[in-house]
mmCIF file of the N, C-alpha and C atoms, coordinates in Angstrom:
data_MODEL
# 
_entry.id   MODEL 
# 
loop_
_atom_site.group_PDB 
_atom_site.id 
_atom_site.type_symbol 
_atom_site.label_atom_id 
_atom_site.label_alt_id 
_atom_site.label_comp_id 
_atom_site.label_asym_id 
_atom_site.label_entity_id 
_atom_site.label_seq_id 
_atom_site.pdbx_PDB_ins_code 
_atom_site.Cartn_x 
_atom_site.Cartn_y 
_atom_site.Cartn_z 
_atom_site.occupancy 
_atom_site.B_iso_or_equiv 
_atom_site.pdbx_formal_charge 
_atom_site.auth_seq_id 
_atom_site.auth_comp_id 
_atom_site.auth_asym_id 
_atom_site.auth_atom_id 
_atom_site.pdbx_PDB_model_num 
ATOM 1   N N  . UNK A 1 1  ? 20.001 49.634 50.142 1.00 0.00 ? 1  UNK A N  1 
ATOM 2   C CA . UNK A 1 1  ? 20.099 50.697 51.122 1.00 0.00 ? 1  UNK A CA 1 
ATOM 3   C C  . UNK A 1 1  ? 18.693 51.031 51.596 1.00 0.00 ? 1  UNK A C  1 
ATOM 4   N N  . UNK A 1 2  ? 18.512 50.993 52.890 1.00 0.00 ? 2  UNK A N  1 
ATOM 5   C CA . UNK A 1 2  ? 17.201 51.332 53.417 1.00 0.00 ? 2  UNK A CA 1 
ATOM 6   C C  . UNK A 1 2  ? 17.133 52.822 53.761 1.00 0.00 ? 2  UNK A C  1 
ATOM 7   N N  . UNK A 1 3  ? 15.950 53.243 54.152 1.00 0.00 ? 3  UNK A N  1 
ATOM 8   C CA . UNK A 1 3  ? 15.712 54.663 54.391 1.00 0.00 ? 3  UNK A CA 1 
ATOM 9   C C  . UNK A 1 3  ? 16.561 55.196 55.546 1.00 0.00 ? 3  UNK A C  1 
ATOM 10  N N  . UNK A 1 4  ? 16.734 54.416 56.582 1.00 0.00 ? 4  UNK A N  1 
ATOM 11  C CA . UNK A 1 4  ? 17.523 54.863 57.743 1.00 0.00 ? 4  UNK A CA 1 
ATOM 12  C C  . UNK A 1 4  ? 18.978 55.131 57.356 1.00 0.00 ? 4  UNK A C  1 
ATOM 13  N N  . UNK A 1 5  ? 19.548 54.259 56.543 1.00 0.00 ? 5  UNK A N  1 
ATOM 14  C CA . UNK A 1 5  ? 20.919 54.480 56.089 1.00 0.00 ? 5  UNK A CA 1 
ATOM 15  C C  . UNK A 1 5  ? 21.022 55.690 55.164 1.00 0.00 ? 5  UNK A C  1 
ATOM 16  N N  . UNK A 1 6  ? 20.006 55.900 54.352 1.00 0.00 ? 6  UNK A N  1 
ATOM 17  C CA . UNK A 1 6  ? 20.008 57.059 53.463 1.00 0.00 ? 6  UNK A CA 1 
ATOM 18  C C  . UNK A 1 6  ? 19.948 58.353 54.262 1.00 0.00 ? 6  UNK A C  1 
ATOM 19  N N  . UNK A 1 7  ? 19.147 58.377 55.302 1.00 0.00 ? 7  UNK A N  1 
ATOM 20  C CA . UNK A 1 7  ? 19.053 59.561 56.157 1.00 0.00 ? 7  UNK A CA 1 
ATOM 21  C C  . UNK A 1 7  ? 20.377 59.786 56.873 1.00 0.00 ? 7  UNK A C  1 
ATOM 22  N N  . UNK A 1 8  ? 20.993 58.717 57.339 1.00 0.00 ? 8  UNK A N  1 
ATOM 23  C CA . UNK A 1 8  ? 22.287 58.823 58.023 1.00 0.00 ? 8  UNK A CA 1 
ATOM 24  C C  . UNK A 1 8  ? 23.352 59.377 57.077 1.00 0.00 ? 8  UNK A C  1 
ATOM 25  N N  . UNK A 1 9  ? 23.406 58.848 55.874 1.00 0.00 ? 9  UNK A N  1 
ATOM 26  C CA . UNK A 1 9  ? 24.379 59.326 54.891 1.00 0.00 ? 9  UNK A CA 1 
ATOM 27  C C  . UNK A 1 9  ? 24.136 60.791 54.517 1.00 0.00 ? 9  UNK A C  1 
ATOM 28  N N  . UNK A 1 10 ? 22.888 61.155 54.352 1.00 0.00 ? 10 UNK A N  1 
ATOM 29  C CA . UNK A 1 10 ? 22.554 62.539 54.004 1.00 0.00 ? 10 UNK A CA 1 
ATOM 30  C C  . UNK A 1 10 ? 22.890 63.495 55.149 1.00 0.00 ? 10 UNK A C  1 
ATOM 31  N N  . UNK A 1 11 ? 22.692 63.051 56.373 1.00 0.00 ? 11 UNK A N  1 
ATOM 32  C CA . UNK A 1 11 ? 23.022 63.883 57.532 1.00 0.00 ? 11 UNK A CA 1 
ATOM 33  C C  . UNK A 1 11 ? 24.509 64.154 57.601 1.00 0.00 ? 11 UNK A C  1 
ATOM 34  N N  . UNK A 1 12 ? 25.305 63.122 57.425 1.00 0.00 ? 12 UNK A N  1 
ATOM 35  C CA . UNK A 1 12 ? 26.758 63.291 57.457 1.00 0.00 ? 12 UNK A CA 1 
ATOM 36  C C  . UNK A 1 12 ? 27.211 64.160 56.287 1.00 0.00 ? 12 UNK A C  1 
ATOM 37  N N  . UNK A 1 13 ? 26.668 63.931 55.113 1.00 0.00 ? 13 UNK A N  1 
ATOM 38  C CA . UNK A 1 13 ? 27.047 64.725 53.934 1.00 0.00 ? 13 UNK A CA 1 
ATOM 39  C C  . UNK A 1 13 ? 26.692 66.198 54.128 1.00 0.00 ? 13 UNK A C  1 
ATOM 40  N N  . UNK A 1 14 ? 25.523 66.483 54.678 1.00 0.00 ? 14 UNK A N  1 
ATOM 41  C CA . UNK A 1 14 ? 25.108 67.869 54.908 1.00 0.00 ? 14 UNK A CA 1 
ATOM 42  C C  . UNK A 1 14 ? 26.003 68.549 55.939 1.00 0.00 ? 14 UNK A C  1 
ATOM 43  N N  . UNK A 1 15 ? 26.362 67.830 56.979 1.00 0.00 ? 15 UNK A N  1 
ATOM 44  C CA . UNK A 1 15 ? 27.229 68.407 58.013 1.00 0.00 ? 15 UNK A CA 1 
ATOM 45  C C  . UNK A 1 15 ? 28.624 68.695 57.469 1.00 0.00 ? 15 UNK A C  1 
ATOM 46  N N  . UNK A 1 16 ? 29.158 67.774 56.689 1.00 0.00 ? 16 UNK A N  1 
ATOM 47  C CA . UNK A 1 16 ? 30.482 67.985 56.103 1.00 0.00 ? 16 UNK A CA 1 
ATOM 48  C C  . UNK A 1 16 ? 30.443 69.149 55.108 1.00 0.00 ? 16 UNK A C  1 
ATOM 49  N N  . UNK A 1 17 ? 29.391 69.224 54.325 1.00 0.00 ? 17 UNK A N  1 
ATOM 50  C CA . UNK A 1 17 ? 29.256 70.338 53.383 1.00 0.00 ? 17 UNK A CA 1 
ATOM 51  C C  . UNK A 1 17 ? 29.147 71.666 54.124 1.00 0.00 ? 17 UNK A C  1 
ATOM 52  N N  . UNK A 1 18 ? 28.361 71.692 55.191 1.00 0.00 ? 18 UNK A N  1 
ATOM 53  C CA . UNK A 1 18 ? 28.224 72.925 55.975 1.00 0.00 ? 18 UNK A CA 1 
ATOM 54  C C  . UNK A 1 18 ? 29.551 73.334 56.601 1.00 0.00 ? 18 UNK A C  1 
ATOM 55  N N  . UNK A 1 19 ? 30.302 72.365 57.084 1.00 0.00 ? 19 UNK A N  1 
ATOM 56  C CA . UNK A 1 19 ? 31.615 72.671 57.664 1.00 0.00 ? 19 UNK A CA 1 
ATOM 57  C C  . UNK A 1 19 ? 32.554 73.228 56.602 1.00 0.00 ? 19 UNK A C  1 
ATOM 58  N N  . UNK A 1 20 ? 32.562 72.624 55.443 1.00 0.00 ? 20 UNK A N  1 
ATOM 59  C CA . UNK A 1 20 ? 33.435 73.082 54.363 1.00 0.00 ? 20 UNK A CA 1 
ATOM 60  C C  . UNK A 1 20 ? 33.069 74.495 53.920 1.00 0.00 ? 20 UNK A C  1 
ATOM 61  N N  . UNK A 1 21 ? 31.797 74.762 53.787 1.00 0.00 ? 21 UNK A N  1 
ATOM 62  C CA . UNK A 1 21 ? 31.351 76.098 53.390 1.00 0.00 ? 21 UNK A CA 1 
ATOM 63  C C  . UNK A 1 21 ? 31.674 77.119 54.478 1.00 0.00 ? 21 UNK A C  1 
ATOM 64  N N  . UNK A 1 22 ? 31.447 76.751 55.734 1.00 0.00 ? 22 UNK A N  1 
ATOM 65  C CA . UNK A 1 22 ? 31.752 77.666 56.839 1.00 0.00 ? 22 UNK A CA 1 
ATOM 66  C C  . UNK A 1 22 ? 33.234 78.005 56.879 1.00 0.00 ? 22 UNK A C  1 
ATOM 67  N N  . UNK A 1 23 ? 34.078 77.006 56.707 1.00 0.00 ? 23 UNK A N  1 
ATOM 68  C CA . UNK A 1 23 ? 35.529 77.246 56.714 1.00 0.00 ? 23 UNK A CA 1 
ATOM 69  C C  . UNK A 1 23 ? 35.917 78.175 55.570 1.00 0.00 ? 23 UNK A C  1 
ATOM 70  N N  . UNK A 1 24 ? 35.393 77.925 54.388 1.00 0.00 ? 24 UNK A N  1 
ATOM 71  C CA . UNK A 1 24 ? 35.728 78.760 53.229 1.00 0.00 ? 24 UNK A CA 1 
ATOM 72  C C  . UNK A 1 24 ? 35.269 80.202 53.437 1.00 0.00 ? 24 UNK A C  1 
ATOM 73  N N  . UNK A 1 25 ? 34.063 80.381 53.953 1.00 0.00 ? 25 UNK A N  1 
ATOM 74  C CA . UNK A 1 25 ? 33.556 81.730 54.180 1.00 0.00 ? 25 UNK A CA 1 
ATOM 75  C C  . UNK A 1 25 ? 34.319 82.451 55.288 1.00 0.00 ? 25 UNK A C  1 
ATOM 76  N N  . UNK A 1 26 ? 34.627 81.741 56.362 1.00 0.00 ? 26 UNK A N  1 
ATOM 77  C CA . UNK A 1 26 ? 35.397 82.354 57.448 1.00 0.00 ? 26 UNK A CA 1 
ATOM 78  C C  . UNK A 1 26 ? 36.780 82.787 56.972 1.00 0.00 ? 26 UNK A C  1 
ATOM 79  N N  . UNK A 1 27 ? 37.435 81.935 56.224 1.00 0.00 ? 27 UNK A N  1 
ATOM 80  C CA . UNK A 1 27 ? 38.774 82.282 55.747 1.00 0.00 ? 27 UNK A CA 1 
ATOM 81  C C  . UNK A 1 27 ? 38.739 83.455 54.776 1.00 0.00 ? 27 UNK A C  1 
ATOM 82  N N  . UNK A 1 28 ? 37.734 83.478 53.927 1.00 0.00 ? 28 UNK A N  1 
ATOM 83  C CA . UNK A 1 28 ? 37.669 84.510 52.891 1.00 0.00 ? 28 UNK A CA 1 
ATOM 84  C C  . UNK A 1 28 ? 37.201 85.860 53.429 1.00 0.00 ? 28 UNK A C  1 
ATOM 85  N N  . UNK A 1 29 ? 36.099 85.868 54.180 1.00 0.00 ? 29 UNK A N  1 
ATOM 86  C CA . UNK A 1 29 ? 35.462 87.130 54.533 1.00 0.00 ? 29 UNK A CA 1 
ATOM 87  C C  . UNK A 1 29 ? 35.719 87.604 55.962 1.00 0.00 ? 29 UNK A C  1 
ATOM 88  N N  . UNK A 1 30 ? 35.928 86.709 56.889 1.00 0.00 ? 30 UNK A N  1 
ATOM 89  C CA . UNK A 1 30 ? 36.138 87.127 58.274 1.00 0.00 ? 30 UNK A CA 1 
ATOM 90  C C  . UNK A 1 30 ? 37.616 87.352 58.551 1.00 0.00 ? 30 UNK A C  1 
ATOM 91  N N  . UNK A 1 31 ? 38.437 86.377 58.213 1.00 0.00 ? 31 UNK A N  1 
ATOM 92  C CA . UNK A 1 31 ? 39.860 86.475 58.502 1.00 0.00 ? 31 UNK A CA 1 
ATOM 93  C C  . UNK A 1 31 ? 40.673 87.045 57.343 1.00 0.00 ? 31 UNK A C  1 
ATOM 94  N N  . UNK A 1 32 ? 40.088 87.125 56.168 1.00 0.00 ? 32 UNK A N  1 
ATOM 95  C CA . UNK A 1 32 ? 40.743 87.662 54.969 1.00 0.00 ? 32 UNK A CA 1 
ATOM 96  C C  . UNK A 1 32 ? 42.104 87.012 54.739 1.00 0.00 ? 32 UNK A C  1 
ATOM 97  N N  . UNK A 1 33 ? 42.110 85.699 54.782 1.00 0.00 ? 33 UNK A N  1 
ATOM 98  C CA . UNK A 1 33 ? 43.341 84.932 54.584 1.00 0.00 ? 33 UNK A CA 1 
ATOM 99  C C  . UNK A 1 33 ? 43.219 84.184 53.261 1.00 0.00 ? 33 UNK A C  1 
ATOM 100 N N  . UNK A 1 34 ? 44.245 84.266 52.448 1.00 0.00 ? 34 UNK A N  1 
ATOM 101 C CA . UNK A 1 34 ? 44.278 83.549 51.173 1.00 0.00 ? 34 UNK A CA 1 
ATOM 102 C C  . UNK A 1 34 ? 44.992 82.219 51.380 1.00 0.00 ? 34 UNK A C  1 
ATOM 103 N N  . UNK A 1 35 ? 44.273 81.136 51.219 1.00 0.00 ? 35 UNK A N  1 
ATOM 104 C CA . UNK A 1 35 ? 44.860 79.798 51.363 1.00 0.00 ? 35 UNK A CA 1 
ATOM 105 C C  . UNK A 1 35 ? 44.544 78.987 50.112 1.00 0.00 ? 35 UNK A C  1 
ATOM 106 N N  . UNK A 1 36 ? 45.232 77.890 49.971 1.00 0.00 ? 36 UNK A N  1 
ATOM 107 C CA . UNK A 1 36 ? 45.021 77.045 48.797 1.00 0.00 ? 36 UNK A CA 1 
ATOM 108 C C  . UNK A 1 36 ? 43.647 76.371 48.849 1.00 0.00 ? 36 UNK A C  1 
ATOM 109 N N  . UNK A 1 37 ? 43.177 76.002 47.700 1.00 0.00 ? 37 UNK A N  1 
ATOM 110 C CA . UNK A 1 37 ? 41.883 75.311 47.616 1.00 0.00 ? 37 UNK A CA 1 
ATOM 111 C C  . UNK A 1 37 ? 41.935 73.972 48.336 1.00 0.00 ? 37 UNK A C  1 
ATOM 112 N N  . UNK A 1 38 ? 43.066 73.313 48.293 1.00 0.00 ? 38 UNK A N  1 
ATOM 113 C CA . UNK A 1 38 ? 43.201 72.029 48.965 1.00 0.00 ? 38 UNK A CA 1 
ATOM 114 C C  . UNK A 1 38 ? 42.986 72.167 50.470 1.00 0.00 ? 38 UNK A C  1 
ATOM 115 N N  . UNK A 1 39 ? 43.523 73.203 51.058 1.00 0.00 ? 39 UNK A N  1 
ATOM 116 C CA . UNK A 1 39 ? 43.338 73.421 52.497 1.00 0.00 ? 39 UNK A CA 1 
ATOM 117 C C  . UNK A 1 39 ? 41.899 73.800 52.809 1.00 0.00 ? 39 UNK A C  1 
ATOM 118 N N  . UNK A 1 40 ? 41.296 74.643 51.989 1.00 0.00 ? 40 UNK A N  1 
ATOM 119 C CA . UNK A 1 40 ? 39.898 75.046 52.209 1.00 0.00 ? 40 UNK A CA 1 
ATOM 120 C C  . UNK A 1 40 ? 38.947 73.862 52.114 1.00 0.00 ? 40 UNK A C  1 
ATOM 121 N N  . UNK A 1 41 ? 39.252 72.924 51.236 1.00 0.00 ? 41 UNK A N  1 
ATOM 122 C CA . UNK A 1 41 ? 38.358 71.785 51.017 1.00 0.00 ? 41 UNK A CA 1 
ATOM 123 C C  . UNK A 1 41 ? 38.718 70.567 51.864 1.00 0.00 ? 41 UNK A C  1 
ATOM 124 N N  . UNK A 1 42 ? 39.651 70.711 52.768 1.00 0.00 ? 42 UNK A N  1 
ATOM 125 C CA . UNK A 1 42 ? 40.099 69.585 53.595 1.00 0.00 ? 42 UNK A CA 1 
ATOM 126 C C  . UNK A 1 42 ? 38.993 68.891 54.385 1.00 0.00 ? 42 UNK A C  1 
ATOM 127 N N  . UNK A 1 43 ? 37.997 69.607 54.924 1.00 0.00 ? 43 UNK A N  1 
ATOM 128 C CA . UNK A 1 43 ? 36.934 68.883 55.650 1.00 0.00 ? 43 UNK A CA 1 
ATOM 129 C C  . UNK A 1 43 ? 36.195 67.843 54.794 1.00 0.00 ? 43 UNK A C  1 
ATOM 130 N N  . UNK A 1 44 ? 36.247 67.987 53.467 1.00 0.00 ? 44 UNK A N  1 
ATOM 131 C CA . UNK A 1 44 ? 35.613 66.982 52.611 1.00 0.00 ? 44 UNK A CA 1 
ATOM 132 C C  . UNK A 1 44 ? 36.288 65.619 52.713 1.00 0.00 ? 44 UNK A C  1 
ATOM 133 N N  . UNK A 1 45 ? 37.533 65.609 53.148 1.00 0.00 ? 45 UNK A N  1 
ATOM 134 C CA . UNK A 1 45 ? 38.240 64.336 53.319 1.00 0.00 ? 45 UNK A CA 1 
ATOM 135 C C  . UNK A 1 45 ? 37.531 63.454 54.336 1.00 0.00 ? 45 UNK A C  1 
ATOM 136 N N  . UNK A 1 46 ? 36.914 64.076 55.327 1.00 0.00 ? 46 UNK A N  1 
ATOM 137 C CA . UNK A 1 46 ? 36.171 63.308 56.340 1.00 0.00 ? 46 UNK A CA 1 
ATOM 138 C C  . UNK A 1 46 ? 35.044 62.530 55.675 1.00 0.00 ? 46 UNK A C  1 
ATOM 139 N N  . UNK A 1 47 ? 34.363 63.141 54.732 1.00 0.00 ? 47 UNK A N  1 
ATOM 140 C CA . UNK A 1 47 ? 33.259 62.446 54.055 1.00 0.00 ? 47 UNK A CA 1 
ATOM 141 C C  . UNK A 1 47 ? 33.760 61.285 53.208 1.00 0.00 ? 47 UNK A C  1 
ATOM 142 N N  . UNK A 1 48 ? 34.889 61.467 52.545 1.00 0.00 ? 48 UNK A N  1 
ATOM 143 C CA . UNK A 1 48 ? 35.432 60.367 51.746 1.00 0.00 ? 48 UNK A CA 1 
ATOM 144 C C  . UNK A 1 48 ? 35.859 59.200 52.637 1.00 0.00 ? 48 UNK A C  1 
ATOM 145 N N  . UNK A 1 49 ? 36.426 59.504 53.784 1.00 0.00 ? 49 UNK A N  1 
ATOM 146 C CA . UNK A 1 49 ? 36.761 58.443 54.738 1.00 0.00 ? 49 UNK A CA 1 
ATOM 147 C C  . UNK A 1 49 ? 35.477 57.772 55.208 1.00 0.00 ? 49 UNK A C  1 
ATOM 148 N N  . UNK A 1 50 ? 34.449 58.552 55.487 1.00 0.00 ? 50 UNK A N  1 
ATOM 149 C CA . UNK A 1 50 ? 33.157 58.008 55.910 1.00 0.00 ? 50 UNK A CA 1 
ATOM 150 C C  . UNK A 1 50 ? 32.602 57.034 54.864 1.00 0.00 ? 50 UNK A C  1 
ATOM 151 N N  . UNK A 1 51 ? 32.669 57.422 53.602 1.00 0.00 ? 51 UNK A N  1 
ATOM 152 C CA . UNK A 1 51 ? 32.112 56.576 52.549 1.00 0.00 ? 51 UNK A CA 1 
ATOM 153 C C  . UNK A 1 51 ? 32.759 55.196 52.501 1.00 0.00 ? 51 UNK A C  1 
ATOM 154 N N  . UNK A 1 52 ? 34.061 55.121 52.738 1.00 0.00 ? 52 UNK A N  1 
ATOM 155 C CA . UNK A 1 52 ? 34.768 53.861 52.580 1.00 0.00 ? 52 UNK A CA 1 
ATOM 156 C C  . UNK A 1 52 ? 34.959 53.082 53.868 1.00 0.00 ? 52 UNK A C  1 
ATOM 157 N N  . UNK A 1 53 ? 34.799 53.723 55.019 1.00 0.00 ? 53 UNK A N  1 
ATOM 158 C CA . UNK A 1 53 ? 35.163 53.073 56.278 1.00 0.00 ? 53 UNK A CA 1 
ATOM 159 C C  . UNK A 1 53 ? 33.973 52.815 57.191 1.00 0.00 ? 53 UNK A C  1 
ATOM 160 N N  . UNK A 1 54 ? 32.923 53.594 57.099 1.00 0.00 ? 54 UNK A N  1 
ATOM 161 C CA . UNK A 1 54 ? 31.918 53.577 58.165 1.00 0.00 ? 54 UNK A CA 1 
ATOM 162 C C  . UNK A 1 54 ? 31.221 52.239 58.354 1.00 0.00 ? 54 UNK A C  1 
ATOM 163 N N  . UNK A 1 55 ? 31.085 51.444 57.358 1.00 0.00 ? 55 UNK A N  1 
ATOM 164 C CA . UNK A 1 55 ? 30.393 50.152 57.542 1.00 0.00 ? 55 UNK A CA 1 
ATOM 165 C C  . UNK A 1 55 ? 31.282 49.105 58.214 1.00 0.00 ? 55 UNK A C  1 
ATOM 166 N N  . UNK A 1 56 ? 32.578 49.332 58.266 1.00 0.00 ? 56 UNK A N  1 
ATOM 167 C CA . UNK A 1 56 ? 33.485 48.392 58.909 1.00 0.00 ? 56 UNK A CA 1 
ATOM 168 C C  . UNK A 1 56 ? 33.699 48.700 60.387 1.00 0.00 ? 56 UNK A C  1 
ATOM 169 N N  . UNK A 1 57 ? 33.231 49.833 60.856 1.00 0.00 ? 57 UNK A N  1 
ATOM 170 C CA . UNK A 1 57 ? 33.432 50.226 62.249 1.00 0.00 ? 57 UNK A CA 1 
ATOM 171 C C  . UNK A 1 57 ? 32.339 49.651 63.136 1.00 0.00 ? 57 UNK A C  1 
ATOM 172 N N  . UNK A 1 58 ? 32.622 49.510 64.432 1.00 0.00 ? 58 UNK A N  1 
ATOM 173 C CA . UNK A 1 58 ? 31.574 49.058 65.359 1.00 0.00 ? 58 UNK A CA 1 
ATOM 174 C C  . UNK A 1 58 ? 30.421 50.070 65.403 1.00 0.00 ? 58 UNK A C  1 
ATOM 175 N N  . UNK A 1 59 ? 29.233 49.586 65.663 1.00 0.00 ? 59 UNK A N  1 
ATOM 176 C CA . UNK A 1 59 ? 28.044 50.441 65.664 1.00 0.00 ? 59 UNK A CA 1 
ATOM 177 C C  . UNK A 1 59 ? 28.138 51.550 66.714 1.00 0.00 ? 59 UNK A C  1 
ATOM 178 N N  . UNK A 1 60 ? 28.833 51.299 67.801 1.00 0.00 ? 60 UNK A N  1 
ATOM 179 C CA . UNK A 1 60 ? 28.952 52.320 68.843 1.00 0.00 ? 60 UNK A CA 1 
ATOM 180 C C  . UNK A 1 60 ? 29.791 53.515 68.380 1.00 0.00 ? 60 UNK A C  1 
ATOM 181 N N  . UNK A 1 61 ? 30.686 53.292 67.448 1.00 0.00 ? 61 UNK A N  1 
ATOM 182 C CA . UNK A 1 61 ? 31.540 54.360 66.923 1.00 0.00 ? 61 UNK A CA 1 
ATOM 183 C C  . UNK A 1 61 ? 30.955 54.954 65.652 1.00 0.00 ? 61 UNK A C  1 
ATOM 184 N N  . UNK A 1 62 ? 30.310 54.133 64.866 1.00 0.00 ? 62 UNK A N  1 
ATOM 185 C CA . UNK A 1 62 ? 29.798 54.561 63.557 1.00 0.00 ? 62 UNK A CA 1 
ATOM 186 C C  . UNK A 1 62 ? 28.437 55.241 63.702 1.00 0.00 ? 62 UNK A C  1 
ATOM 187 N N  . UNK A 1 63 ? 28.453 56.405 64.310 1.00 0.00 ? 63 UNK A N  1 
ATOM 188 C CA . UNK A 1 63 ? 27.248 57.209 64.493 1.00 0.00 ? 63 UNK A CA 1 
ATOM 189 C C  . UNK A 1 63 ? 27.432 58.531 63.756 1.00 0.00 ? 63 UNK A C  1 
ATOM 190 N N  . UNK A 1 64 ? 26.353 59.125 63.265 1.00 0.00 ? 64 UNK A N  1 
ATOM 191 C CA . UNK A 1 64 ? 26.491 60.407 62.569 1.00 0.00 ? 64 UNK A CA 1 
ATOM 192 C C  . UNK A 1 64 ? 27.162 61.481 63.425 1.00 0.00 ? 64 UNK A C  1 
ATOM 193 N N  . UNK A 1 65 ? 26.871 61.505 64.719 1.00 0.00 ? 65 UNK A N  1 
ATOM 194 C CA . UNK A 1 65 ? 27.469 62.532 65.573 1.00 0.00 ? 65 UNK A CA 1 
ATOM 195 C C  . UNK A 1 65 ? 28.986 62.399 65.634 1.00 0.00 ? 65 UNK A C  1 
ATOM 196 N N  . UNK A 1 66 ? 29.510 61.175 65.522 1.00 0.00 ? 66 UNK A N  1 
ATOM 197 C CA . UNK A 1 66 ? 30.957 60.974 65.506 1.00 0.00 ? 66 UNK A CA 1 
ATOM 198 C C  . UNK A 1 66 ? 31.563 61.593 64.255 1.00 0.00 ? 66 UNK A C  1 
ATOM 199 N N  . UNK A 1 67 ? 30.943 61.353 63.122 1.00 0.00 ? 67 UNK A N  1 
ATOM 200 C CA . UNK A 1 67 ? 31.457 61.883 61.860 1.00 0.00 ? 67 UNK A CA 1 
ATOM 201 C C  . UNK A 1 67 ? 31.279 63.388 61.775 1.00 0.00 ? 67 UNK A C  1 
ATOM 202 N N  . UNK A 1 68 ? 30.197 63.904 62.340 1.00 0.00 ? 68 UNK A N  1 
ATOM 203 C CA . UNK A 1 68 ? 29.980 65.350 62.361 1.00 0.00 ? 68 UNK A CA 1 
ATOM 204 C C  . UNK A 1 68 ? 31.029 66.018 63.248 1.00 0.00 ? 68 UNK A C  1 
ATOM 205 N N  . UNK A 1 69 ? 31.300 65.420 64.401 1.00 0.00 ? 69 UNK A N  1 
ATOM 206 C CA . UNK A 1 69 ? 32.335 65.970 65.284 1.00 0.00 ? 69 UNK A CA 1 
ATOM 207 C C  . UNK A 1 69 ? 33.701 65.919 64.614 1.00 0.00 ? 69 UNK A C  1 
ATOM 208 N N  . UNK A 1 70 ? 33.989 64.856 63.905 1.00 0.00 ? 70 UNK A N  1 
ATOM 209 C CA . UNK A 1 70 ? 35.259 64.742 63.194 1.00 0.00 ? 70 UNK A CA 1 
ATOM 210 C C  . UNK A 1 70 ? 35.362 65.798 62.094 1.00 0.00 ? 70 UNK A C  1 
ATOM 211 N N  . UNK A 1 71 ? 34.267 66.075 61.426 1.00 0.00 ? 71 UNK A N  1 
ATOM 212 C CA . UNK A 1 71 ? 34.247 67.115 60.407 1.00 0.00 ? 71 UNK A CA 1 
ATOM 213 C C  . UNK A 1 71 ? 34.478 68.492 61.031 1.00 0.00 ? 71 UNK A C  1 
ATOM 214 N N  . UNK A 1 72 ? 33.830 68.755 62.151 1.00 0.00 ? 72 UNK A N  1 
ATOM 215 C CA . UNK A 1 72 ? 34.027 70.032 62.835 1.00 0.00 ? 72 UNK A CA 1 
ATOM 216 C C  . UNK A 1 72 ? 35.466 70.177 63.309 1.00 0.00 ? 72 UNK A C  1 
ATOM 217 N N  . UNK A 1 73 ? 36.032 69.093 63.806 1.00 0.00 ? 73 UNK A N  1 
ATOM 218 C CA . UNK A 1 73 ? 37.421 69.106 64.243 1.00 0.00 ? 73 UNK A CA 1 
ATOM 219 C C  . UNK A 1 73 ? 38.359 69.386 63.067 1.00 0.00 ? 73 UNK A C  1 
ATOM 220 N N  . UNK A 1 74 ? 38.064 68.807 61.926 1.00 0.00 ? 74 UNK A N  1 
ATOM 221 C CA . UNK A 1 74 ? 38.868 69.073 60.730 1.00 0.00 ? 74 UNK A CA 1 
ATOM 222 C C  . UNK A 1 74 ? 38.742 70.537 60.312 1.00 0.00 ? 74 UNK A C  1 
ATOM 223 N N  . UNK A 1 75 ? 37.541 71.090 60.419 1.00 0.00 ? 75 UNK A N  1 
ATOM 224 C CA . UNK A 1 75 ? 37.347 72.499 60.095 1.00 0.00 ? 75 UNK A CA 1 
ATOM 225 C C  . UNK A 1 75 ? 38.127 73.420 61.021 1.00 0.00 ? 75 UNK A C  1 
ATOM 226 N N  . UNK A 1 76 ? 38.105 73.114 62.316 1.00 0.00 ? 76 UNK A N  1 
ATOM 227 C CA . UNK A 1 76 ? 38.867 73.912 63.277 1.00 0.00 ? 76 UNK A CA 1 
ATOM 228 C C  . UNK A 1 76 ? 40.360 73.770 63.005 1.00 0.00 ? 76 UNK A C  1 
ATOM 229 N N  . UNK A 1 77 ? 40.806 72.579 62.663 1.00 0.00 ? 77 UNK A N  1 
ATOM 230 C CA . UNK A 1 77 ? 42.221 72.368 62.355 1.00 0.00 ? 77 UNK A CA 1 
ATOM 231 C C  . UNK A 1 77 ? 42.635 73.192 61.133 1.00 0.00 ? 77 UNK A C  1 
ATOM 232 N N  . UNK A 1 78 ? 41.779 73.265 60.133 1.00 0.00 ? 78 UNK A N  1 
ATOM 233 C CA . UNK A 1 78 ? 42.087 74.079 58.946 1.00 0.00 ? 78 UNK A CA 1 
ATOM 234 C C  . UNK A 1 78 ? 42.205 75.544 59.342 1.00 0.00 ? 78 UNK A C  1 
ATOM 235 N N  . UNK A 1 79 ? 41.304 76.018 60.178 1.00 0.00 ? 79 UNK A N  1 
ATOM 236 C CA . UNK A 1 79 ? 41.374 77.411 60.614 1.00 0.00 ? 79 UNK A CA 1 
ATOM 237 C C  . UNK A 1 79 ? 42.639 77.695 61.403 1.00 0.00 ? 79 UNK A C  1 
ATOM 238 N N  . UNK A 1 80 ? 43.020 76.764 62.276 1.00 0.00 ? 80 UNK A N  1 
ATOM 239 C CA . UNK A 1 80 ? 44.237 76.952 63.067 1.00 0.00 ? 80 UNK A CA 1 
ATOM 240 C C  . UNK A 1 80 ? 45.466 76.971 62.163 1.00 0.00 ? 80 UNK A C  1 
ATOM 241 N N  . UNK A 1 81 ? 45.519 76.065 61.214 1.00 0.00 ? 81 UNK A N  1 
ATOM 242 C CA . UNK A 1 81 ? 46.671 76.006 60.313 1.00 0.00 ? 81 UNK A CA 1 
ATOM 243 C C  . UNK A 1 81 ? 46.734 77.251 59.427 1.00 0.00 ? 81 UNK A C  1 
ATOM 244 N N  . UNK A 1 82 ? 45.575 77.719 58.962 1.00 0.00 ? 82 UNK A N  1 
ATOM 245 C CA . UNK A 1 82 ? 45.546 78.862 58.054 1.00 0.00 ? 82 UNK A CA 1 
ATOM 246 C C  . UNK A 1 82 ? 45.888 80.177 58.752 1.00 0.00 ? 82 UNK A C  1 
ATOM 247 N N  . UNK A 1 83 ? 45.580 80.241 60.027 1.00 0.00 ? 83 UNK A N  1 
ATOM 248 C CA . UNK A 1 83 ? 45.832 81.489 60.747 1.00 0.00 ? 83 UNK A CA 1 
ATOM 249 C C  . UNK A 1 83 ? 47.183 81.404 61.407 1.00 0.00 ? 83 UNK A C  1 
# 
């Protein structure tokens, strides 16, 4: 693994972690909604898919911004489902 790939992986991991934390905090403190841990942690699924799939995708699709957008979309979907 070279440095560029490590930075790419760390960027995606940080974005997914930030999305997961934001969703958990929004649900708990802003919307005061009690949901299951599985639903709160759903954005982490994007990172697991990233770990196993990203090297098989075309380079035009396999960009950090694609995975970050997918993580944000998963976070919004969790909020919509929870509310």
